[in-house]
C-alpha positions in Angstrom: -41.6 -27.4 -15.6 -42.8 -24.7 -17.9 -45.9 -24.0 -15.8 -43.6 -23.5 -12.8 -41.5 -21.0 -14.7 -44.6 -19.1 -16.0 -45.9 -18.9 -12.5 -42.7 -17.4 -11.2 -42.1 -15.1 -14.2 -45.7 -13.9 -14.1 -45.2 -10.7 -12.0 -42.1 -9.7 -14.0 -44.0 -9.8 -17.3 -45.6 -6.5 -16.3 -42.1 -4.8 -16.0 -41.7 -3.7 -19.6 -40.2 -0.4 -20.8 -43.5 1.5 -20.4 -43.9 0.4 -16.8 -40.4 1.5 -15.9 -40.9 4.8 -17.7 -44.1 5.5 -15.8 -42.4 4.5 -12.6 -39.5 6.9 -13.3 -41.9 9.7 -14.0 -43.7 9.1 -10.8 -42.6 11.1 -7.8 -42.4 7.9 -5.7 -39.2 6.8 -7.6 -37.5 10.2 -6.9 -38.5 10.1 -3.3 -37.1 6.6 -2.7 -33.9 7.5 -4.6 -33.4 10.6 -2.3 -34.1 8.5 0.8 -31.6 5.9 -0.3 -28.9 8.5 -1.0 -29.5 10.2 2.4 -29.4 6.8 4.2 -26.1 5.9 2.5 -24.6 9.3 3.4 -25.7 9.0 7.0 -24.2 5.5 7.2 -20.8 6.6 5.8 -20.8 9.8 8.0 -21.5 7.9 11.2 -19.2 5.0 10.3 -16.2 6.7 12.0 -18.1 7.7 15.1 -16.9 5.2 17.6 -16.7 4.9 21.3 -13.8 6.6 23.1 -11.9 3.4 23.7 -11.8 2.7 20.0 -10.5 6.2 19.3 -8.0 5.9 22.1 -6.7 2.7 20.5 -6.6 4.2 17.0 -4.8 7.4 18.0 -2.5 5.6 20.4 -1.3 3.3 17.7 -0.4 6.3 15.5 2.0 7.7 18.2 5.4 6.7 19.4 6.7 6.6 23.0 9.3 9.3 23.5 11.4 7.5 26.1 13.7 6.1 23.4 12.4 2.6 23.3 11.2 3.1 19.6 7.8 1.4 20.3 4.3 2.4 19.6 2.8 4.4 22.5 0.3 1.8 23.6 2.8 -1.0 23.2 5.6 0.5 25.3 6.2 -2.3 27.7 9.4 -1.6 29.6 9.1 -1.3 33.3 9.2 2.1 34.8 8.8 4.0 31.5 9.0 7.7 32.4 7.0 8.9 29.4 4.3 6.3 28.4 2.0 6.7 31.4 1.8 10.5 31.1 1.3 10.4 27.4 -1.4 7.8 27.7 -3.2 9.9 30.3 -2.9 13.0 28.1 -4.3 11.0 25.2 -7.2 9.7 27.2 -8.0 13.2 28.5 -8.0 14.6 24.9 -10.3 11.7 23.7 -12.7 12.3 26.6 -12.8 16.0 25.8 -13.9 15.1 22.3 -10.9 16.6 20.5 -10.6 15.6 16.9 -7.9 13.2 15.9 -5.9 15.9 14.0 -6.1 18.2 17.0 -4.8 15.5 19.3 -1.9 14.7 16.9 -1.1 18.4 16.5 -1.0 18.9 20.3 1.3 16.0 20.8 3.6 17.2 17.9 3.7 20.6 19.5 4.6 19.2 22.9 6.9 16.3 22.0 8.1 17.1 18.5 7.4 15.4 15.1 9.1 12.2 16.2 6.0 11.4 18.3 4.2 10.4 15.1 4.6 6.8 14.1 4.4 7.7 10.4 5.6 10.9 8.8 3.0 13.4 7.5 2.3 13.9 3.8 3.3 17.5 3.9 6.5 19.3 3.1 9.8 17.5 3.3 8.1 14.5 5.0 6.9 13.5 1.6 10.4 12.3 0.8 9.8 9.4 3.2 7.1 8.1 0.9 8.8 9.0 -2.4 12.4 7.9 -1.8 11.8 4.1 -1.5 10.0 4.1 -4.9 12.6 6.4 -6.4 15.4 4.1 -5.2 13.6 1.1 -6.5 13.2 2.5 -10.0 16.7 3.8 -10.0 18.0 0.3 -9.0 16.0 -1.3 -11.8 17.3 1.2 -14.2 20.9 0.6 -13.1 20.5 -3.2 -13.4 19.1 -2.7 -16.9 22.1 -0.6 -17.9 24.5 -3.2 -16.5 22.8 -6.0 -18.4 22.8 -4.0 -21.6 26.5 -3.2 -21.3 27.3 -6.9 -20.7 25.3 -7.9 -23.8 27.0 -5.2 -26.0 30.6 -5.8 -24.9 33.0 -6.8 -27.7 34.5 -10.2 -28.1 37.7 -10.8 -26.1 40.9 -9.8 -28.0 43.5 -12.5 -28.6 47.1 -11.5 -27.9 48.6 -12.9 -31.1 45.8 -11.6 -33.3 44.7 -15.1 -34.3 41.0 -15.8 -34.5 39.5 -18.1 -32.0 39.2 -21.8 -33.1 35.9 -23.7 -32.8 33.9 -26.5 -34.3 35.5 -29.0 -36.6 38.9 -27.3 -36.7 39.0 -27.4 -32.8 38.4 -31.2 -32.9 41.1 -31.6 -35.5 43.6 -29.8 -33.3 42.6 -32.0 -30.3 43.1 -35.2 -32.3 46.5 -34.0 -33.4 47.4 -33.2 -29.8 46.4 -36.7 -28.7 48.5 -38.3 -31.4 51.5 -36.2 -30.6 51.3 -36.9 -26.8 50.9 -40.7 -27.0 54.1 -42.5 -26.4 
């Protein structure tokens, strides 16, 4: 078994600190590192470049039909919709022209209003749509905490006659006395 391990580990014995240092000083290491970085950058840059059908689907699912059905543009399924066919044709024309996603969205917002977007933008007052649910959640948790705290810190109930409440052995004594007095 040890011969097998020595045979496999043989090439890696040469990789000591001096070997790695000379490799790093060598221009080959720098060249390969630059090539790797350029390849990774190109992959990430071209990752979003898809065919027009994919872009049409992505943008179409970010828009709402304006006919009043409250459905996503590409999922508007009621018969005779007066708006969805025209909007889909406009979207396909913009994608075929090569317009950017933001330009397509801006043109739809200018033509149909901000309600055409399925999700609010992250600018201006629209940020409230993203902030308010979390603010309401934290406010609710805070209110629950205050209610629980007030329940814990409430005083003991006051007795009308001013007598202290009876418990334990004295309560059992009173119960026994009541049983004796009520037996006939």
